[in-house]
Every structure is written in structure tokens, then in C-alpha cells.
PLY file of the C-alpha trace (Angstrom):
ply
format ascii 1.0
element vertex 76
property float x
property float y
property float z
element edge 75
property int vertex1
property int vertex2
end_header
2.94 -5.69 -8.57
5.33 -5.77 -11.53
5.08 -9.59 -11.93
1.40 -9.17 -12.49
1.80 -6.22 -14.68
0.00 -4.03 -12.23
-3.27 -5.68 -12.45
-5.76 -4.30 -10.30
-7.52 -7.55 -9.92
-4.41 -9.03 -8.37
-4.14 -6.04 -6.05
-7.73 -6.44 -4.90
-7.25 -10.06 -4.55
-4.22 -9.49 -2.16
-6.17 -6.85 -0.10
-9.11 -9.30 0.25
-6.79 -11.98 1.36
-4.97 -10.07 4.00
-7.75 -7.76 5.43
-9.56 -10.61 7.65
-5.98 -11.62 8.96
-5.18 -7.93 9.95
-8.53 -7.33 11.44
-8.22 -10.55 13.40
-4.91 -9.43 14.89
-6.41 -6.04 15.97
-5.89 -3.53 13.13
-8.70 -1.32 12.25
-9.57 -0.49 8.47
-8.79 3.35 9.03
-5.17 2.30 10.33
-4.39 0.16 7.05
-2.91 1.66 3.98
-2.86 -0.32 0.78
0.02 0.75 -1.71
0.77 -1.05 -4.96
4.60 -0.96 -5.34
7.56 -2.87 -6.68
10.68 -3.91 -4.63
12.18 -4.90 -7.72
12.00 -1.70 -9.68
11.28 0.66 -6.95
8.12 1.88 -8.43
5.71 3.77 -6.17
8.20 3.56 -3.29
9.73 7.11 -3.39
8.07 8.48 -6.53
4.53 8.29 -7.97
4.05 5.57 -10.34
3.68 6.54 -14.05
0.16 6.47 -14.99
1.10 4.50 -18.22
2.33 1.62 -15.93
-0.60 1.64 -13.43
-3.51 4.09 -14.34
-5.72 2.85 -11.53
-3.83 4.01 -8.36
-3.91 7.60 -7.50
-2.80 7.65 -3.97
0.38 8.18 -2.03
3.75 6.53 -2.31
5.22 4.34 0.34
7.75 7.11 1.52
4.60 9.59 1.72
2.71 7.40 4.01
5.80 6.70 6.17
6.37 10.46 6.50
2.78 11.02 7.45
2.80 8.33 10.37
1.71 10.13 13.56
3.71 8.59 16.38
1.81 7.76 19.55
3.68 8.37 22.88
2.99 5.12 24.82
4.86 5.93 27.96
4.26 9.50 29.16
0 1
1 2
2 3
3 4
4 5
5 6
6 7
7 8
8 9
9 10
10 11
11 12
12 13
13 14
14 15
15 16
16 17
17 18
18 19
19 20
20 21
21 22
22 23
23 24
24 25
25 26
26 27
27 28
28 29
29 30
30 31
31 32
32 33
33 34
34 35
35 36
36 37
37 38
38 39
39 40
40 41
41 42
42 43
43 44
44 45
45 46
46 47
47 48
48 49
49 50
50 51
51 52
52 53
53 54
54 55
55 56
56 57
57 58
58 59
59 60
60 61
61 62
62 63
63 64
64 65
65 66
66 67
67 68
68 69
69 70
70 71
71 72
72 73
73 74
74 75
């Protein structure tokens, strides 16, 4: 996201492009979390992104989402 200066239009374009593929492979909308982040600078991975950098995103960080994952027991 840092490459496109955190443009919401680019984020929306990525979401729109990947959603049909994820649905076709069996994912449901309610099981998909979209998080804008930067692997280069670490923005929004562990700590919330500074609103001066990305004012439009108010959701969780990547680590918050990972910590909230509910594991499903597949083999009782």
C-alpha cells in the first residue's frame, strides 16, 4: 500500500479483483478480512496505522486479526 500512497481506490481495486477468485475457491465473504498494510515499512501489521498516512482505514491490524482467529477442530 505504501507504493500507491495508501490510495483507497487502489485498495478497492485489489479487493474487487481478488474477491471473485476467493469466492470461486470456496471462501465466504464473512470469512475474509481485508487489511491494508505494508510489508516494506510494517505499517498496520502490528500497530495501528497513523491516520495521517491512511485516514480511511479504521479496522484491525494484521496481528489483531491473527490473534482473533478461532481454530476449528477438524478431527474430534
